[in-house]
Backbone as CSV, one residue per row, in Angstrom:
resi,resn,N_x,N_y,N_z,CA_x,CA_y,CA_z,C_x,C_y,C_z
1,UNK,90.780,103.734,84.602,91.448,104.484,85.666,91.142,103.795,86.989
2,UNK,92.146,103.664,87.803,91.968,102.945,89.059,91.136,103.770,90.052
3,UNK,90.415,103.106,90.913,89.657,103.821,91.940,90.560,104.694,92.824
4,UNK,91.796,104.246,93.078,92.716,105.034,93.905,93.012,106.385,93.250
5,UNK,93.344,106.364,91.938,93.633,107.617,91.230,92.389,108.491,91.167
6,UNK,91.246,107.872,90.949,90.010,108.651,90.931,89.796,109.352,92.274
7,UNK,90.030,108.656,93.365,89.864,109.259,94.693,90.855,110.398,94.923
8,UNK,92.106,110.194,94.507,93.105,111.253,94.653,92.683,112.485,93.858
9,UNK,92.197,112.275,92.649,91.759,113.400,91.815,90.542,114.102,92.421
10,UNK,89.593,113.328,92.918,88.390,113.924,93.514,88.755,114.722,94.764
11,UNK,89.635,114.186,95.606,90.057,114.912,96.809,90.722,116.243,96.442
12,UNK,91.654,116.200,95.490,92.317,117.428,95.069,91.347,118.382,94.394
13,UNK,90.430,117.839,93.615,89.415,118.679,92.977,88.557,119.402,93.997
14,UNK,88.180,118.693,95.047,87.373,119.320,96.096,88.153,120.428,96.806
15,UNK,89.442,120.180,97.082,90.253,121.206,97.754,90.470,122.425,96.869
16,UNK,90.771,122.205,95.593,90.951,123.332,94.667,89.639,124.107,94.542
17,UNK,88.533,123.395,94.474,87.211,124.028,94.417,86.996,124.909,95.655
18,UNK,87.348,124.371,96.832,87.189,125.145,98.078,88.062,126.397,98.085
19,UNK,89.285,126.305,97.585,90.145,127.496,97.500,89.495,128.526,96.575
20,UNK,88.917,128.056,95.483,88.196,128.966,94.583,87.017,129.634,95.275
21,UNK,86.293,128.862,96.088,85.186,129.462,96.840,85.697,130.512,97.820
22,UNK,86.798,130.206,98.507,87.375,131.170,99.449,87.843,132.436,98.743
23,UNK,88.332,132.302,97.517,88.737,133.475,96.735,87.533,134.340,96.376
24,UNK,86.353,133.798,96.525,85.136,134.581,96.280,84.917,135.660,97.330
25,UNK,85.452,135.471,98.536,85.295,136.499,99.573,86.015,137.788,99.205
26,UNK,87.339,137.758,98.920,87.966,139.015,98.512,87.382,139.556,97.208
27,UNK,86.911,138.671,96.346,86.250,139.121,95.118,85.038,139.983,95.474
28,UNK,84.226,139.501,96.397,83.056,140.284,96.820,83.474,141.575,97.516
29,UNK,84.531,141.511,98.328,84.971,142.705,99.062,85.548,143.756,98.122
30,UNK,86.176,143.331,97.033,86.669,144.290,96.033,85.481,144.993,95.384
31,UNK,84.438,144.240,95.091,83.249,144.830,94.469,82.588,145.818,95.431
32,UNK,82.420,145.396,96.680,81.717,146.227,97.669,82.598,147.319,98.285
33,UNK,83.921,147.104,98.250,84.894,147.963,98.919,84.668,148.010,100.434
34,UNK,84.149,146.903,100.947,83.947,146.758,102.391,83.670,145.291,102.691
35,UNK,83.801,144.947,103.968,83.471,143.602,104.431,82.112,143.666,105.103
36,UNK,81.212,142.880,104.587,79.869,142.769,105.154,79.581,141.280,105.297
37,UNK,79.282,140.861,106.513,79.041,139.445,106.771,77.666,139.270,107.419
38,UNK,76.627,139.515,106.653,75.272,139.345,107.158,75.119,137.917,107.649
39,UNK,74.511,137.635,108.738,73.695,138.483,109.607,74.486,139.188,110.713
40,UNK,75.818,139.087,110.669,76.609,139.807,111.662,76.438,141.304,111.400
41,UNK,76.048,142.044,112.421,75.811,143.474,112.179,77.111,144.240,111.919
42,UNK,76.983,145.300,111.177,78.104,146.189,110.914,78.845,145.838,109.638
43,UNK,79.809,146.686,109.350,80.633,146.500,108.169,81.984,147.149,108.423
44,UNK,82.963,146.727,107.647,84.304,147.281,107.757,84.691,147.812,106.384
45,UNK,85.010,149.089,106.317,85.482,149.648,105.054,86.867,149.092,104.770
46,UNK,86.983,148.298,103.741,88.259,147.696,103.379,88.186,147.182,101.959
47,UNK,89.215,147.444,101.233,89.325,146.901,99.890,90.599,146.076,99.841
48,UNK,90.486,144.773,99.575,91.684,143.933,99.532,92.589,144.338,98.374
49,UNK,93.850,143.881,98.401,94.717,144.168,97.262,94.178,143.496,96.010
50,UNK,94.559,144.007,94.873,94.113,143.418,93.617,92.875,144.115,93.094
51,UNK,92.445,143.683,91.947,91.293,144.306,91.310,90.202,143.270,91.022
52,UNK,89.104,143.780,90.528,87.929,142.964,90.220,88.285,141.792,89.303
53,UNK,88.977,142.093,88.198,89.321,141.078,87.212,90.159,139.959,87.830
54,UNK,91.166,140.332,88.619,92.077,139.337,89.189,91.372,138.430,90.192
55,UNK,90.528,138.986,91.051,89.829,138.157,92.032,88.753,137.306,91.377
56,UNK,88.118,137.826,90.340,87.141,137.012,89.608,87.850,135.811,88.994
57,UNK,89.029,136.053,88.416,89.789,134.966,87.818,90.169,133.928,88.874
58,UNK,90.662,134.378,90.019,91.049,133.440,91.080,89.839,132.611,91.528
59,UNK,88.717,133.271,91.701,87.485,132.595,92.125,87.086,131.519,91.105
60,UNK,87.064,131.891,89.837,86.627,130.959,88.804,87.663,129.887,88.497
61,UNK,88.953,130.221,88.571,89.993,129.212,88.334,89.832,128.042,89.304
62,UNK,89.616,128.349,90.578,89.455,127.284,91.559,88.241,126.425,91.286
63,UNK,87.139,127.076,90.993,85.902,126.335,90.731,86.029,125.486,89.467
64,UNK,86.492,126.082,88.376,86.569,125.351,87.109,87.621,124.246,87.135
65,UNK,88.772,124.526,87.712,89.804,123.486,87.777,89.393,122.359,88.715
66,UNK,88.763,122.702,89.839,88.272,121.668,90.745,87.235,120.780,90.076
67,UNK,86.315,121.398,89.358,85.291,120.625,88.646,85.896,119.771,87.539
68,UNK,86.914,120.287,86.872,87.575,119.507,85.821,88.196,118.244,86.407
69,UNK,88.881,118.378,87.535,89.467,117.202,88.185,88.384,116.183,88.551
70,UNK,87.306,116.661,89.144,86.228,115.763,89.559,85.571,115.108,88.345
71,UNK,85.352,115.876,87.282,84.702,115.334,86.081,85.558,114.270,85.400
72,UNK,86.849,114.541,85.252,87.715,113.545,84.611,87.833,112.306,85.491
73,UNK,87.899,112.496,86.800,87.937,111.338,87.701,86.662,110.514,87.553
74,UNK,85.523,111.188,87.459,84.247,110.479,87.330,84.161,109.717,86.006
75,UNK,84.742,110.283,84.962,84.717,109.634,83.648,85.856,108.633,83.482
76,UNK,86.770,108.609,84.434,87.988,107.817,84.304,87.781,106.342,84.046
77,UNK,86.728,105.758,84.582,86.507,104.322,84.376,86.110,104.007,82.936
78,UNK,85.739,105.013,82.162,85.369,104.811,80.753,86.578,104.906,79.829
79,UNK,87.716,105.309,80.349,88.888,105.522,79.505,89.702,104.240,79.360
80,UNK,90.059,103.911,78.147,90.967,102.788,77.866,92.363,103.393,77.773
81,UNK,93.084,103.347,78.901,94.394,103.988,78.960,95.399,103.065,79.647
82,UNK,96.656,103.320,79.373,97.734,102.570,80.025,97.944,103.127,81.432
83,UNK,98.608,102.377,82.297,98.933,102.911,83.626,99.754,104.207,83.551
84,UNK,100.644,104.295,82.578,101.444,105.521,82.409,100.556,106.705,82.030
85,UNK,99.613,106.487,81.108,98.695,107.557,80.717,97.805,107.959,81.892
86,UNK,97.367,106.967,82.662,96.557,107.257,83.846,97.317,108.154,84.818
87,UNK,98.573,107.810,85.063,99.383,108.607,85.991,99.558,110.024,85.467
88,UNK,99.793,110.156,84.165,99.980,111.510,83.628,98.678,112.301,83.680
89,UNK,97.573,111.680,83.327,96.287,112.381,83.381,96.004,112.831,84.813
90,UNK,96.082,111.912,85.749,95.759,112.233,87.137,96.678,113.288,87.721
91,UNK,97.976,113.018,87.711,98.922,113.961,88.318,99.058,115.226,87.475
92,UNK,98.935,115.095,86.165,98.994,116.279,85.301,97.864,117.250,85.581
93,UNK,96.650,116.720,85.747,95.517,117.604,86.046,95.587,118.151,87.469
94,UNK,96.175,117.399,88.376,96.370,117.922,89.737,97.369,119.077,89.700
95,UNK,98.470,118.905,88.986,99.454,119.986,88.828,98.805,121.195,88.150
96,UNK,98.034,120.939,87.108,97.328,122.020,86.409,96.439,122.799,87.367
97,UNK,95.633,122.074,88.108,94.650,122.721,88.990,95.320,123.552,90.073
98,UNK,96.291,122.967,90.756,96.974,123.711,91.820,97.801,124.852,91.248
99,UNK,98.463,124.622,90.116,99.235,125.698,89.487,98.366,126.881,89.122
100,UNK,97.206,126.601,88.536,96.297,127.682,88.140,95.746,128.440,89.339
101,UNK,95.310,127.737,90.374,94.704,128.450,91.499,95.767,129.212,92.293
102,UNK,96.941,128.631,92.472,97.993,129.338,93.209,98.411,130.596,92.453
103,UNK,98.660,130.463,91.152,99.049,131.631,90.355,97.944,132.681,90.353
104,UNK,96.703,132.236,90.288,95.584,133.182,90.237,95.374,133.926,91.543
105,UNK,95.744,133.341,92.659,95.638,134.026,93.950,96.862,134.926,94.189
106,UNK,98.024,134.476,93.710,99.228,135.309,93.846,99.025,136.649,93.149
107,UNK,98.423,136.629,91.979,98.248,137.846,91.186,97.627,139.000,91.950
108,UNK,96.412,138.859,92.440,95.805,139.990,93.130,96.452,140.303,94.484
109,UNK,97.036,139.298,95.116,97.629,139.545,96.432,98.972,140.275,96.345
110,UNK,99.781,139.917,95.343,101.138,140.457,95.277,101.447,141.216,93.996
111,UNK,100.512,141.294,93.097,100.730,142.003,91.843,101.215,141.077,90.746
112,UNK,100.892,141.432,89.546,101.291,140.660,88.380,100.109,139.965,87.740
113,UNK,100.310,139.615,86.470,99.278,138.883,85.744,99.795,137.570,85.202
114,UNK,101.101,137.418,85.153,101.680,136.159,84.695,101.568,135.927,83.208
115,UNK,101.431,136.981,82.434,101.280,136.818,80.988,102.614,136.737,80.255
116,UNK,103.679,137.178,80.917,105.008,137.081,80.337,106.027,136.940,81.457
117,UNK,107.165,136.342,81.110,108.221,136.172,82.095,108.963,137.490,82.264
118,UNK,109.289,137.801,83.505,110.049,139.022,83.767,109.265,139.965,84.641
119,UNK,109.875,141.109,84.893,109.259,142.062,85.801,109.505,141.608,87.221
120,UNK,108.466,141.525,87.996,108.603,141.127,89.398,108.768,139.614,89.532
121,UNK,109.259,139.204,90.695,109.383,137.774,90.995,108.019,137.100,90.937
122,UNK,106.997,137.742,91.519,105.673,137.110,91.549,105.103,136.965,90.144
123,UNK,105.317,137.947,89.284,104.833,137.841,87.912,105.515,136.680,87.191
124,UNK,106.820,136.534,87.383,107.549,135.431,86.747,107.100,134.085,87.305
125,UNK,106.871,134.013,88.610,106.372,132.777,89.224,105.003,132.419,88.650
126,UNK,104.130,133.407,88.548,102.806,133.161,87.969,102.942,132.640,86.540
127,UNK,103.789,133.273,85.758,103.992,132.863,84.370,104.421,131.399,84.301
128,UNK,105.410,131.030,85.115,105.893,129.647,85.100,104.808,128.661,85.525
129,UNK,104.020,129.024,86.533,102.919,128.149,86.956,101.876,128.001,85.856
130,UNK,101.539,129.108,85.177,100.559,129.041,84.094,101.087,128.225,82.912
131,UNK,102.365,128.392,82.559,102.934,127.615,81.452,102.922,126.125,81.784
132,UNK,103.331,125.778,83.004,103.284,124.384,83.432,101.857,123.842,83.345
133,UNK,100.893,124.632,83.798,99.490,124.207,83.757,99.005,124.022,82.323
134,UNK,99.413,124.895,81.426,98.988,124.796,80.022,99.524,123.513,79.398
135,UNK,100.802,123.247,79.605,101.418,122.046,79.024,100.762,120.783,79.585
136,UNK,100.562,120.746,80.901,100.003,119.525,81.493,98.538,119.326,81.120
137,UNK,97.750,120.391,81.072,96.331,120.205,80.749,96.138,119.805,79.290
138,UNK,96.906,120.391,78.387,96.771,120.010,76.975,97.147,118.539,76.794
139,UNK,98.274,118.141,77.376,98.704,116.745,77.256,97.692,115.803,77.903
140,UNK,97.225,116.145,79.091,96.245,115.293,79.784,94.957,115.164,78.979
141,UNK,94.482,116.253,78.402,93.223,116.187,77.656,93.372,115.429,76.338
142,UNK,94.557,115.476,75.735,94.794,114.634,74.558,94.725,113.161,74.960
143,UNK,95.320,112.821,76.107,95.266,111.441,76.597,93.847,111.030,76.979
144,UNK,93.070,111.943,77.550,91.663,111.656,77.859,90.901,111.381,76.567
145,UNK,91.108,112.219,75.569,90.450,112.021,74.271,90.807,110.657,73.687
146,UNK,92.095,110.343,73.688,92.537,109.067,73.130,91.956,107.888,73.909
147,UNK,91.881,108.017,75.245,91.299,106.951,76.060,89.817,106.754,75.799
148,UNK,89.109,107.865,75.599,87.679,107.781,75.294,87.455,107.209,73.895
149,UNK,88.295,107.622,72.953,88.190,107.098,71.588,88.457,105.600,71.564
150,UNK,89.469,105.158,72.298,89.764,103.717,72.369,88.590,102.954,72.966
151,UNK,87.952,103.518,73.992,86.788,102.863,74.592,85.629,102.820,73.597
152,UNK,85.426,103.901,72.853,84.350,103.935,71.852,84.590,102.886,70.779
153,UNK,85.809,102.781,70.309,86.131,101.763,69.298,85.892,100.363,69.852
154,UNK,86.252,100.153,71.098,86.027,98.859,71.740,84.530,98.554,71.821
155,UNK,83.736,99.563,72.171,82.286,99.382,72.238,81.712,99.075,70.848
156,UNK,82.207,99.771,69.824,81.750,99.503,68.446,82.099,98.087,68.009
157,UNK,83.297,97.639,68.367,83.692,96.261,68.022,82.783,95.252,68.701
158,UNK,82.429,95.502,69.958,81.522,94.588,70.680,80.129,94.593,70.053
159,UNK,79.665,95.777,69.618,78.340,95.877,69.012,78.278,95.149,67.663
160,UNK,79.387,95.115,66.947,79.416,94.481,65.619,79.612,92.973,65.691
161,UNK,80.011,92.478,66.856,80.253,91.025,66.927,79.093,90.290,67.515
């Protein structure tokens, strides 16, 4: 994997991770049913839209997808892949990560879970983003596996010669 693609993946991974961290604020406010920002004195009684489950998912989706992008980018130099496979892995995981975090934040803010198409516009949008993310992540991870396997076989051939 080229250093350029690795950098693009790491940058996007960091941004998706940060969005996941930011989603942790409404997650905490849903749990507390108020805004408390210690050491700032006082509190504001407020419960953001959405529920505990939805904000937890948004928080974790950002963190896990961001880390996945960074991890695959870090391992990218070990993969024996074609330029086409590299492009699909890199851009596919970027699409996956952004699709998952955007859909996960839409859910608690506007309603919907994205488990099936139909109902509200936001639910259908979430569904489409999740389906796109599922297809791209599965394909990308198959290509990562194949790239790692090719590298392992290459290493075994070198060890035997």
